[in-house]
DSSP file (Angstrom, degrees, kcal/mol; ACC not computed):
  #  RESIDUE AA STRUCTURE BP1 BP2  ACC     N-H-->O    O-->H-N    N-H-->O    O-->H-N    TCO  KAPPA ALPHA  PHI   PSI    X-CA   Y-CA   Z-CA
    1    1 A I              0   0    0      0, 0.0     2,-0.1     0, 0.0     0, 0.0   0.000 360.0 360.0 360.0 -34.6  -76.7   -8.2  102.5
    2    2 A C        -     0   0    0      1,-0.1     3,-0.1     4,-0.0     5,-0.0  -0.411 360.0-122.9 -73.3 146.8  -74.7   -9.9   99.7
    3    3 A L    >   -     0   0    0      1,-0.1     3,-1.9     4,-0.1    -1,-0.1  -0.444  39.9 -80.2 -82.7 158.6  -76.4  -12.4   97.5
    4    4 A P  T 3  S+     0   0    0      0, 0.0    -1,-0.1     0, 0.0     3,-0.1  -0.352 117.9   9.4 -58.4 138.5  -75.2  -16.0   97.0
    5    5 A N  T 3  S+     0   0    0      1,-0.2     2,-0.5    -3,-0.1    -2,-0.0   0.573  95.6 134.3  66.6  12.0  -72.3  -16.2   94.6
    6    6 A E    <   -     0   0    0     -3,-1.9    -1,-0.2     4,-0.0    -4,-0.0  -0.809  52.5-135.1 -92.0 125.9  -72.0  -12.4   94.5
    7    7 A I    >>  -     0   0    0     -2,-0.5     4,-2.2    -3,-0.1     3,-0.5  -0.429  28.3-103.5 -76.8 158.3  -68.4  -11.2   94.8
    8    8 A P  H 3> S+     0   0    0      0, 0.0     4,-2.8     0, 0.0     5,-0.2   0.853 119.3  50.8 -53.5 -42.1  -67.8   -8.3   97.2
    9    9 A V  H 3> S+     0   0    0      1,-0.2     4,-2.2     2,-0.2     5,-0.2   0.886 110.4  50.0 -67.4 -35.7  -67.4   -5.6   94.5
   10   10 A Q  H <> S+     0   0    0     -3,-0.5     4,-2.5     2,-0.2    -1,-0.2   0.918 112.2  48.6 -63.5 -42.6  -70.7   -6.7   92.9
   11   11 A C  H  X S+     0   0    0     -4,-2.2     4,-3.0     2,-0.2     5,-0.3   0.933 110.9  49.3 -62.7 -47.8  -72.4   -6.5   96.3
   12   12 A E  H  X S+     0   0    0     -4,-2.8     4,-2.6     1,-0.2     5,-0.3   0.912 113.2  46.9 -59.3 -44.0  -71.0   -3.1   97.1
   13   13 A I  H  X S+     0   0    0     -4,-2.2     4,-2.2    -5,-0.2    -1,-0.2   0.922 114.9  46.2 -66.2 -43.5  -72.1   -1.7   93.7
   14   14 A R  H  < S+     0   0    0     -4,-2.5    -2,-0.2    -5,-0.2    -1,-0.2   0.930 118.0  42.1 -64.1 -45.1  -75.6   -3.2   94.1
   15   15 A V  H  < S+     0   0    0     -4,-3.0    -2,-0.2    -5,-0.2    -1,-0.2   0.892 127.4  28.9 -71.3 -40.5  -76.1   -2.1   97.7
   16   16 A H  H  < S-     0   0    0     -4,-2.6    -3,-0.2    -5,-0.3    -2,-0.2   0.638  85.1-150.0-101.0 -15.8  -74.7    1.5   97.3
   17   17 A N     <  -     0   0    0     -4,-2.2    -4,-0.1    -5,-0.3    -3,-0.1   0.904  26.6-174.5  48.8  55.5  -75.4    2.2   93.6
   18   18 A P        -     0   0    0      0, 0.0    -1,-0.1     0, 0.0     3,-0.1  -0.358  31.9-153.8 -78.1 159.9  -72.4    4.6   93.1
   19   19 A S  S    S+     0   0    0      1,-0.3    34,-2.8    33,-0.1     2,-0.3   0.648  88.3  28.9 -97.3 -23.9  -71.7    6.5   90.0
   20   20 A V  E     -a   53   0A   0     32,-0.2     2,-0.4     2,-0.0    -1,-0.3  -0.984  68.7-163.5-134.7 144.0  -67.9    6.5   90.7
   21   21 A I  E     -a   54   0A   0     32,-2.7    34,-2.8    -2,-0.3     2,-0.6  -0.995  13.1-143.6-131.8 129.4  -65.8    4.0   92.6
   22   22 A L  E     -a   55   0A   0     -2,-0.4     2,-0.7    32,-0.2    34,-0.2  -0.809  16.4-163.9 -88.6 123.0  -62.3    4.6   94.0
   23   23 A I  E     +a   56   0A   0     32,-3.3    34,-3.1    -2,-0.6     2,-0.4  -0.920  22.9 154.0-112.6 109.1  -60.3    1.4   93.6
   24   24 A R        +     0   0    0     -2,-0.7     2,-0.3    32,-0.2    34,-0.1  -0.854  16.2 129.1-142.1 101.2  -57.2    1.5   95.8
   25   25 A L        +     0   0    0     32,-0.4    34,-0.1    -2,-0.4    -2,-0.0  -0.853  19.4  93.0-139.3 170.4  -55.7   -1.8   96.9
   26   26 A G    >   +     0   0    0     -2,-0.3     3,-1.0    32,-0.1    43,-0.1   0.334  42.3 114.4 129.8 -10.0  -52.3   -3.5   96.9
   27   27 A T  T 3  S+     0   0    0      1,-0.2     3,-0.1    36,-0.1    42,-0.1   0.899  92.0  33.8 -61.4 -41.5  -50.3   -3.0  100.2
   28   28 A N  T 3  S+     0   0    0      1,-0.2     2,-0.9    36,-0.0    -1,-0.2   0.295  90.4  98.3 -98.8  10.4  -50.4   -6.6  101.3
   29   29 A D    X   +     0   0    0     -3,-1.0     3,-1.0     2,-0.0     2,-0.3  -0.355  53.4 164.4 -93.7  54.0  -50.3   -8.2   97.8
   30   30 A A  T 3   +     0   0    0     -2,-0.9    34,-0.1     1,-0.2    35,-0.1  -0.534  63.1   2.5 -76.3 133.0  -46.5   -8.9   97.9
   31   31 A G  T 3  S+     0   0    0     -2,-0.3    -1,-0.2    33,-0.2     3,-0.1   0.671 104.0  97.7  73.0  18.4  -45.1  -11.3   95.4
   32   32 A A    <>  +     0   0    0     -3,-1.0     4,-3.3     1,-0.1     5,-0.2  -0.228  36.7 147.7-130.6  44.7  -48.4  -11.9   93.6
   33   33 A G  H  > S+     0   0    0      1,-0.2     4,-2.7     2,-0.2     5,-0.2   0.867  73.0  43.8 -52.2 -49.8  -48.1   -9.6   90.6
   34   34 A S  H  > S+     0   0    0      2,-0.2     4,-2.2     1,-0.2    -1,-0.2   0.881 117.1  46.9 -68.8 -35.6  -50.1  -11.6   88.0
   35   35 A M  H  > S+     0   0    0      2,-0.2     4,-2.6     1,-0.2     5,-0.2   0.906 112.5  50.1 -69.7 -40.8  -52.8  -12.5   90.5
   36   36 A F  H  X S+     0   0    0     -4,-3.3     4,-2.6     2,-0.2     5,-0.2   0.933 111.2  49.6 -60.3 -46.3  -53.0   -8.8   91.7
   37   37 A D  H  X S+     0   0    0     -4,-2.7     4,-2.4    -5,-0.2    -2,-0.2   0.937 112.9  46.0 -58.4 -49.3  -53.2   -7.7   88.0
   38   38 A G  H  X S+     0   0    0     -4,-2.2     4,-1.8     1,-0.2    -1,-0.2   0.903 113.7  48.2 -62.9 -42.7  -56.0  -10.2   87.3
   39   39 A N  H  X S+     0   0    0     -4,-2.6     4,-2.0     2,-0.2    -1,-0.2   0.904 111.8  49.2 -66.2 -41.1  -58.0   -9.4   90.4
   40   40 A M  H  X S+     0   0    0     -4,-2.6     4,-2.5    -5,-0.2    -2,-0.2   0.908 109.9  51.7 -64.9 -40.9  -57.7   -5.6   89.8
   41   41 A R  H  X S+     0   0    0     -4,-2.4     4,-2.9    -5,-0.2    -1,-0.2   0.872 107.6  53.1 -63.5 -35.6  -58.9   -6.0   86.2
   42   42 A R  H  X S+     0   0    0     -4,-1.8     4,-2.5     2,-0.2    -1,-0.2   0.913 108.8  49.2 -65.7 -41.0  -61.9   -8.0   87.4
   43   43 A I  H  X S+     0   0    0     -4,-2.0     4,-2.2     2,-0.2    -2,-0.2   0.930 112.9  47.3 -62.2 -45.3  -62.8   -5.2   89.8
   44   44 A V  H  X S+     0   0    0     -4,-2.5     4,-2.7     1,-0.2     5,-0.2   0.926 111.8  50.5 -62.0 -45.0  -62.5   -2.7   87.0
   45   45 A D  H  X S+     0   0    0     -4,-2.9     4,-2.9     1,-0.2    -2,-0.2   0.913 109.5  50.8 -59.1 -43.3  -64.6   -4.9   84.7
   46   46 A E  H  X S+     0   0    0     -4,-2.5     4,-1.3     2,-0.2    -1,-0.2   0.913 111.6  47.8 -62.0 -42.4  -67.3   -5.3   87.3
   47   47 A A  H  <>S+     0   0    0     -4,-2.2     5,-2.9     2,-0.2     3,-0.4   0.953 114.2  45.4 -63.3 -49.4  -67.5   -1.5   87.8
   48   48 A I  H ><5S+     0   0    0     -4,-2.7     3,-1.8     1,-0.2    -2,-0.2   0.922 110.8  53.1 -61.1 -44.9  -67.6   -0.8   84.1
   49   49 A N  H 3<5S+     0   0    0     -4,-2.9    -1,-0.2     1,-0.3    -2,-0.2   0.781 109.1  50.8 -62.1 -26.2  -70.2   -3.5   83.5
   50   50 A A  T 3<5S-     0   0    0     -4,-1.3    -1,-0.3    -3,-0.4    -2,-0.2   0.404 120.6-109.6 -90.5   1.8  -72.4   -1.9   86.2
   51   51 A G  T < 5S+     0   0    0     -3,-1.8     2,-0.4     1,-0.3    -3,-0.2   0.733  73.7 138.1  78.0  22.5  -72.0    1.5   84.6
   52   52 A V      < -     0   0    0     -5,-2.9    -1,-0.3    -6,-0.2   -32,-0.2  -0.845  56.5-124.2-103.7 136.4  -69.8    2.9   87.4
   53   53 A I  E     -a   20   0A   0    -34,-2.8   -32,-2.7    -2,-0.4     2,-0.4  -0.696  28.0-149.0 -78.9 115.6  -66.8    5.0   86.6
   54   54 A P  E     -a   21   0A   0      0, 0.0     2,-0.5     0, 0.0   -32,-0.2  -0.707   9.8-164.2 -87.4 137.3  -63.7    3.4   88.2
   55   55 A I  E     -a   22   0A   0    -34,-2.8   -32,-3.3    -2,-0.4     2,-0.4  -0.978  13.3-146.3-117.3 116.2  -60.8    5.5   89.4
   56   56 A I  E     -ab  23  84A   0     27,-2.3    29,-3.8    -2,-0.5     2,-0.4  -0.673  14.7-161.7 -83.0 131.8  -57.7    3.5   90.0
   57   57 A G  E     - b   0  85A   0    -34,-3.1   -32,-0.4    -2,-0.4    29,-0.2  -0.956   6.4-145.1-117.8 133.0  -55.5    4.8   92.9
   58   58 A T        -     0   0    0     27,-2.1    29,-0.3    -2,-0.4     2,-0.3  -0.359  20.1-124.8 -83.6 172.6  -51.9    4.0   93.5
   59   59 A K        -     0   0    0      2,-0.2    11,-0.1    28,-0.1    -1,-0.1  -0.776   4.1-134.1-120.6 162.6  -50.4    3.6   97.0
   60   60 A G  S    S+     0   0    0     -2,-0.3    39,-0.1    44,-0.1     2,-0.1   0.612  75.8  81.1 -93.4 -13.4  -47.5    5.3   98.8
   61   61 A D        -     0   0    0     43,-0.2    -2,-0.2    37,-0.1    43,-0.1  -0.360  62.0-148.0 -91.3 171.6  -45.8    2.3  100.3
   62   62 A R    >   +     0   0    0     41,-0.6     3,-2.6     1,-0.1    42,-0.1  -0.282  45.8 143.3-124.9  42.4  -43.3   -0.2   98.9
   63   63 A H  T 3   +     0   0    0      1,-0.3    -1,-0.1     2,-0.1     4,-0.1   0.779  67.9  58.1 -59.1 -29.4  -44.5   -3.1  101.0
   64   64 A E  T 3  S-     0   0    0      2,-0.4    -1,-0.3    -3,-0.1   -33,-0.2   0.442 121.3-107.0 -81.6   2.5  -44.0   -5.6   98.2
   65   65 A G  S <  S+     0   0    0     -3,-2.6     2,-0.2     1,-0.3    -2,-0.1   0.415  94.8  35.6  90.4  -2.2  -40.3   -4.6   98.1
   66   66 A S  S    S-     0   0    0     -5,-0.0    -2,-0.4     0, 0.0    -1,-0.3  -0.762  95.6 -93.5-153.6-162.6  -40.7   -2.7   94.8
   67   67 A N  S  > S+     0   0    0     -2,-0.2     4,-2.2     1,-0.1     5,-0.2   0.024  79.0 123.4-111.9  24.1  -43.2   -0.5   93.0
   68   68 A E  H  >  +     0   0    0      1,-0.2     4,-2.3     2,-0.2     5,-0.2   0.889  70.0  49.7 -55.5 -47.6  -44.6   -3.4   91.1
   69   69 A N  H  > S+     0   0    0      1,-0.2     4,-2.5     2,-0.2    -1,-0.2   0.898 110.8  49.6 -65.0 -38.9  -48.2   -3.0   92.3
   70   70 A N  H  > S+     0   0    0      2,-0.2     4,-2.6     1,-0.2    -1,-0.2   0.899 110.1  51.2 -65.2 -38.5  -48.3    0.7   91.4
   71   71 A E  H  X S+     0   0    0     -4,-2.2     4,-2.2     2,-0.2    -2,-0.2   0.897 110.2  49.8 -64.3 -38.6  -46.9   -0.1   88.0
   72   72 A I  H  X S+     0   0    0     -4,-2.3     4,-2.6     2,-0.2    -2,-0.2   0.930 110.9  49.6 -62.5 -45.3  -49.6   -2.7   87.5
   73   73 A L  H  X S+     0   0    0     -4,-2.5     4,-2.4     1,-0.2    -2,-0.2   0.900 111.1  48.9 -62.4 -41.4  -52.3   -0.1   88.6
   74   74 A R  H  X S+     0   0    0     -4,-2.6     4,-2.2     2,-0.2    -1,-0.2   0.910 111.5  49.8 -64.0 -41.2  -50.9    2.5   86.1
   75   75 A R  H  X S+     0   0    0     -4,-2.2     4,-3.2     2,-0.2    -2,-0.2   0.908 110.4  49.9 -64.8 -42.3  -50.9   -0.1   83.3
   76   76 A I  H  X S+     0   0    0     -4,-2.6     4,-2.6     2,-0.2     5,-0.3   0.939 110.4  49.8 -62.2 -46.4  -54.5   -1.1   84.1
   77   77 A A  H  X>S+     0   0    0     -4,-2.4     5,-2.1     1,-0.2     4,-1.0   0.910 114.9  44.7 -58.5 -42.4  -55.6    2.6   84.1
   78   78 A A  H  <5S+     0   0    0     -4,-2.2    -2,-0.2     3,-0.2    -1,-0.2   0.923 112.4  51.1 -67.9 -44.3  -53.9    3.1   80.7
   79   79 A D  H  <5S+     0   0    0     -4,-3.2    -2,-0.2     1,-0.2    -1,-0.2   0.893 119.8  35.2 -60.7 -40.7  -55.2   -0.1   79.2
   80   80 A Y  H  <5S-     0   0    0     -4,-2.6    -1,-0.2    -5,-0.2    -2,-0.2   0.572 104.1-129.5 -89.2 -10.6  -58.8    0.7   80.2
   81   81 A R  T  <5 +     0   0    0     -4,-1.0    -3,-0.2    -5,-0.3    -4,-0.1   0.947  59.7 141.9  56.8  50.3  -58.4    4.4   79.6
   82   82 A I      < -     0   0    0     -5,-2.1    -1,-0.2    -6,-0.2   -27,-0.1  -0.784  59.1 -75.1-117.0 162.0  -59.9    5.2   83.0
   83   83 A P        -     0   0    0      0, 0.0   -27,-2.3     0, 0.0     2,-0.5  -0.248  40.7-152.0 -60.8 141.2  -58.9    7.8   85.5
   84   84 A L  E     -b   56   0A   0    -29,-0.2     2,-0.9    -7,-0.0   -27,-0.2  -0.974   8.0-162.2-115.7 123.7  -55.7    7.3   87.5
   85   85 A W  E     -b   57   0A   0    -29,-3.8   -27,-2.1    -2,-0.5     2,-1.9  -0.872  15.1-163.1 -99.9  95.1  -55.4    8.9   91.0
   86   86 A D    >>  +     0   0    0     -2,-0.9     3,-1.2     1,-0.2     4,-0.8  -0.469  25.6 160.0 -89.2  70.3  -51.6    8.6   91.3
   87   87 A Y  H 3>  +     0   0    0     -2,-1.9     4,-2.8   -29,-0.3     3,-0.5   0.806  67.1  72.0 -58.9 -30.7  -51.2    9.1   95.0
   88   88 A D  H 3> S+     0   0    0      1,-0.3     4,-1.4    -3,-0.2    -1,-0.3   0.864  93.8  53.8 -54.1 -38.4  -47.7    7.5   94.8
   89   89 A R  H <4 S+     0   0    0     -3,-1.2     4,-0.4     2,-0.2    -1,-0.3   0.869 110.0  46.9 -66.1 -36.4  -46.5   10.6   93.1
   90   90 A V  H >< S+     0   0    0     -4,-0.8     3,-2.1    -3,-0.5     4,-0.4   0.912 106.4  57.8 -69.6 -42.9  -47.7   12.7   96.0
   91   91 A A  H >< S+     0   0    0     -4,-2.8     3,-1.4     1,-0.3     6,-0.2   0.830  94.8  67.3 -57.0 -32.1  -46.2   10.3   98.5
   92   92 A D  T 3< S+     0   0    0     -4,-1.4    -1,-0.3     1,-0.3    -2,-0.2   0.769 100.9  49.3 -56.6 -25.8  -42.8   11.0   96.8
   93   93 A T  T <  S+     0   0    0     -3,-2.1    -1,-0.3    -4,-0.4    -2,-0.2   0.514  97.0  87.5 -93.9  -6.3  -43.1   14.6   98.1
   94   94 A L  S X  S-     0   0    0     -3,-1.4     3,-2.1    -4,-0.4     5,-0.1  -0.668  89.4 -97.1 -98.7 147.7  -43.9   13.7  101.7
   95   95 A P  G >  S-     0   0    0      0, 0.0     3,-2.3     0, 0.0     4,-0.3  -0.418 113.4  -0.3 -57.1 131.4  -41.5   12.9  104.6
   96   96 A S  G >  S-     0   0    0      1,-0.3     3,-2.0     2,-0.2    -4,-0.1   0.777 126.1 -74.2  54.2  29.7  -41.2    9.1  104.8
   97   97 A R  G <  S-     0   0    0     -3,-2.1    -1,-0.3     1,-0.3     3,-0.1   0.708  83.7 -67.6  58.8  21.9  -43.6    8.9  101.9
   98   98 A G  G <  S+     0   0    0     -3,-2.3     9,-2.5     1,-0.3    25,-0.4   0.681 103.7 136.4  74.8  17.6  -46.4    9.9  104.4
   99   99 A L  B <   -C  106   0B   0     -3,-2.0     7,-0.3     7,-0.3    -1,-0.3  -0.699  52.6-124.9-104.3 151.2  -46.0    6.5  106.1
  100  100 A D    >   -     0   0    0      5,-3.5     3,-2.1    -2,-0.3    -1,-0.1  -0.077  51.4 -76.1 -76.6-175.1  -45.8    5.6  109.8
  101  101 A V  T 3  S+     0   0    0      1,-0.3    -1,-0.1     2,-0.1    -2,-0.0   0.717 129.7  61.8 -62.7 -22.5  -42.9    3.7  111.4
  102  102 A D  T 3  S-     0   0    0      3,-0.1    -1,-0.3     1,-0.1    -3,-0.0   0.539 100.0-135.3 -80.9  -5.1  -44.2    0.4  109.9
  103  103 A A  S <  S+     0   0    0     -3,-2.1   -41,-0.6     2,-0.2    -2,-0.1   0.648  90.6  72.5  60.5  17.6  -43.7    1.8  106.4
  104  104 A A  S    S+     0   0    0      1,-0.2     2,-0.3   -43,-0.1   -43,-0.2   0.621  83.7  61.2-124.7 -37.8  -47.0    0.4  105.3
  105  105 A H  S    S-     0   0    0    -45,-0.1    -5,-3.5     1,-0.1    -2,-0.2  -0.754  84.5-113.9 -99.2 142.0  -49.7    2.5  107.0
  106  106 A M  B     -C   99   0B   0     -2,-0.3    -7,-0.3    -7,-0.3     2,-0.1  -0.416  32.3-112.6 -70.4 144.8  -50.1    6.2  106.4
  107  107 A N        -     0   0    0     -9,-2.5    17,-2.8    -7,-0.1    18,-0.3  -0.466  38.3-119.5 -75.8 155.3  -49.4    8.6  109.2
  108  108 A T        -     0   0    0     15,-0.2     2,-0.2    16,-0.1    15,-0.1  -0.438  21.6-166.5 -99.1 165.2  -52.4   10.4  110.6
  109  109 A F    >   -     0   0    0     -2,-0.1     3,-1.0    13,-0.1    13,-0.0  -0.730   8.2-177.4-148.1  93.0  -53.4   14.0  110.9
  110  110 A Y  T 3  S+     0   0    0      1,-0.2    -1,-0.1    -2,-0.2    -2,-0.0   0.683  71.9  72.8 -72.5 -19.0  -56.4   14.2  113.3
  111  111 A A  T 3  S-     0   0    0      2,-0.1    -1,-0.2     1,-0.1     3,-0.1   0.814  76.3-158.7 -67.0 -28.5  -56.9   18.0  113.0
  112  112 A H    <   +     0   0    0     -3,-1.0     2,-0.6     1,-0.2    -2,-0.1   0.866  44.8 137.5  50.0  39.0  -58.4   17.7  109.4
  113  113 A D    >   -     0   0    0      1,-0.1     3,-1.5     3,-0.1     6,-0.4  -0.926  39.8-171.4-121.1 105.2  -57.4   21.4  109.0
  114  114 A Y  T 3  S+     0   0    0     -2,-0.6    -1,-0.1     1,-0.3     6,-0.1   0.424  82.8  72.7 -80.7   3.3  -55.8   22.2  105.7
  115  115 A N  T 3  S+     0   0    0      4,-0.0    -1,-0.3     2,-0.0    -2,-0.0   0.613  83.6  82.0 -81.2 -15.4  -55.0   25.7  107.0
  116  116 A D  S X  S-     0   0    0     -3,-1.5     3,-2.0     1,-0.1     4,-0.4  -0.817  79.5-144.2 -90.4 119.1  -52.4   24.0  109.1
  117  117 A P  G >  S+     0   0    0      0, 0.0     3,-1.2     0, 0.0    -1,-0.1   0.724  94.2  74.9 -57.3 -21.4  -49.2   23.4  107.0
  118  118 A T  G >  S+     0   0    0      1,-0.3     3,-2.2     2,-0.2     4,-0.3   0.836  82.1  69.2 -59.6 -31.8  -48.7   20.1  108.9
  119  119 A A  G X  S+     0   0    0     -3,-2.0     3,-1.2    -6,-0.4    -1,-0.3   0.845  91.7  59.3 -54.6 -34.6  -51.5   18.6  106.8
  120  120 A F  G <  S+     0   0    0     -3,-1.2    -1,-0.3    -4,-0.4    -2,-0.2   0.323 104.7  50.0 -82.8   9.8  -49.3   18.8  103.7
  121  121 A T  G <  S+     0   0    0     -3,-2.2     2,-0.4   -27,-0.1    -1,-0.2   0.324  94.1  88.3-121.0   2.3  -46.7   16.5  105.4
  122  122 A R    <>  -     0   0    0     -3,-1.2     4,-2.3    -4,-0.3     5,-0.3  -0.866  69.0-138.3-113.8 137.5  -49.0   13.7  106.5
  123  123 A G  H  > S+     0   0    0     -2,-0.4     4,-2.7   -25,-0.4     5,-0.2   0.929 100.9  44.4 -57.5 -54.4  -50.1   10.7  104.6
  124  124 A H  H  > S+     0   0    0    -17,-2.8     4,-2.8     1,-0.2     5,-0.2   0.909 113.5  51.1 -62.3 -41.4  -53.7   10.5  105.5
  125  125 A A  H  > S+     0   0    0    -18,-0.3     4,-2.3     1,-0.2    -1,-0.2   0.933 115.7  40.8 -61.7 -45.6  -54.3   14.2  105.1
  126  126 A M  H  X S+     0   0    0     -4,-2.3     4,-2.7    -7,-0.2     5,-0.2   0.847 113.1  54.9 -73.7 -32.4  -52.7   14.2  101.6
  127  127 A H  H  X S+     0   0    0     -4,-2.7     4,-1.9    -5,-0.3    -2,-0.2   0.947 111.9  44.0 -62.0 -48.4  -54.4   10.9  100.7
  128  128 A N  H  X S+     0   0    0     -4,-2.8     4,-2.0    -5,-0.2    -2,-0.2   0.917 115.0  48.7 -63.5 -44.0  -57.8   12.4  101.5
  129  129 A L  H  X S+     0   0    0     -4,-2.3     4,-2.0    -5,-0.2    -2,-0.2   0.929 112.6  46.4 -63.2 -46.1  -57.1   15.7   99.8
  130  130 A T  H  X S+     0   0    0     -4,-2.7     4,-2.3     2,-0.2    -1,-0.2   0.812 108.1  57.3 -70.4 -28.0  -55.9   14.1   96.6
  131  131 A A  H  X S+     0   0    0     -4,-1.9     4,-2.5    -5,-0.2    -1,-0.2   0.933 108.7  46.6 -63.3 -44.7  -58.9   11.7   96.6
  132  132 A L  H  X S+     0   0    0     -4,-2.0     4,-2.5     1,-0.2    -2,-0.2   0.881 110.9  52.5 -64.0 -37.4  -61.2   14.7   96.6
  133  133 A M  H  X S+     0   0    0     -4,-2.0     4,-2.4     2,-0.2    -1,-0.2   0.903 109.5  49.1 -64.2 -41.0  -59.1   16.3   93.8
  134  134 A A  H  X S+     0   0    0     -4,-2.3     4,-2.3     2,-0.2    -2,-0.2   0.926 112.0  48.1 -64.3 -44.7  -59.4   13.1   91.7
  135  135 A L  H  X S+     0   0    0     -4,-2.5     4,-2.8     1,-0.2    -2,-0.2   0.908 111.6  50.7 -61.3 -41.7  -63.2   13.1   92.2
  136  136 A D  H  X S+     0   0    0     -4,-2.5     4,-2.7     2,-0.2    -2,-0.2   0.913 109.2  50.8 -62.4 -42.8  -63.4   16.7   91.3
  137  137 A A  H  X S+     0   0    0     -4,-2.4     4,-1.9     2,-0.2    -1,-0.2   0.915 113.0  45.2 -62.7 -42.9  -61.4   16.2   88.1
  138  138 A V  H  X S+     0   0    0     -4,-2.3     4,-2.8     2,-0.2     5,-0.2   0.927 112.3  51.6 -66.6 -43.9  -63.7   13.3   87.1
  139  139 A W  H  X S+     0   0    0     -4,-2.8     4,-2.6     1,-0.2    -2,-0.2   0.919 110.0  49.4 -57.7 -44.9  -66.8   15.3   88.0
  140  140 A R  H  X>S+     0   0    0     -4,-2.7     5,-2.8     2,-0.2     4,-0.5   0.885 112.2  48.5 -63.4 -38.2  -65.6   18.3   85.9
  141  141 A Q  H ><5S+     0   0    0     -4,-1.9     3,-0.8     3,-0.2    -2,-0.2   0.930 113.6  45.8 -66.8 -45.3  -64.9   16.0   82.9
  142  142 A V  H 3<5S+     0   0    0     -4,-2.8    -2,-0.2     1,-0.2    -1,-0.2   0.892 113.1  49.8 -64.9 -39.5  -68.2   14.3   83.1
  143  143 A M  H 3<5S-     0   0    0     -4,-2.6    -1,-0.2    -5,-0.2    -2,-0.2   0.525 117.1-114.5 -80.4  -4.6  -70.0   17.6   83.5
  144  144 A G  T <<5       0   0    0     -3,-0.8    -3,-0.2    -4,-0.5    -4,-0.1   0.706 360.0 360.0  85.0  20.9  -68.2   19.0   80.5
  145  145 A E      <       0   0    0     -5,-2.8    -4,-0.2    -6,-0.2    -5,-0.1   0.476 360.0 360.0 -80.4 360.0  -66.1   21.7   82.1
């Protein structure tokens, strides 16, 4: 589906024609801070140039041994003045930061039932909920509420 010389984010935007894009990467980018920063900025630039609203999302793990990638993501959101979905702050409130035993992948909650209090202790459940909250906040801003 992708065209020759088209980078993945360009292809995704062309194929799916989104109005908003959630950008959330960084778990396996250990020790590559400047490269991570540059690559993330390129993704944001591509989204903006295509007329798509980028929402930067932080992550709950510390796989890189620090919080470097989240700090980079926060700085990019501030520099571009684009929405920040700061999932890392929510992960601070969850048992084991909402992570499974490998401390990199979020723990699951298959019930997908937010009437069950367990949902509010699980990484995937809170990740999904806060993603919807971020989208709602952007939608309300765009629609002028």
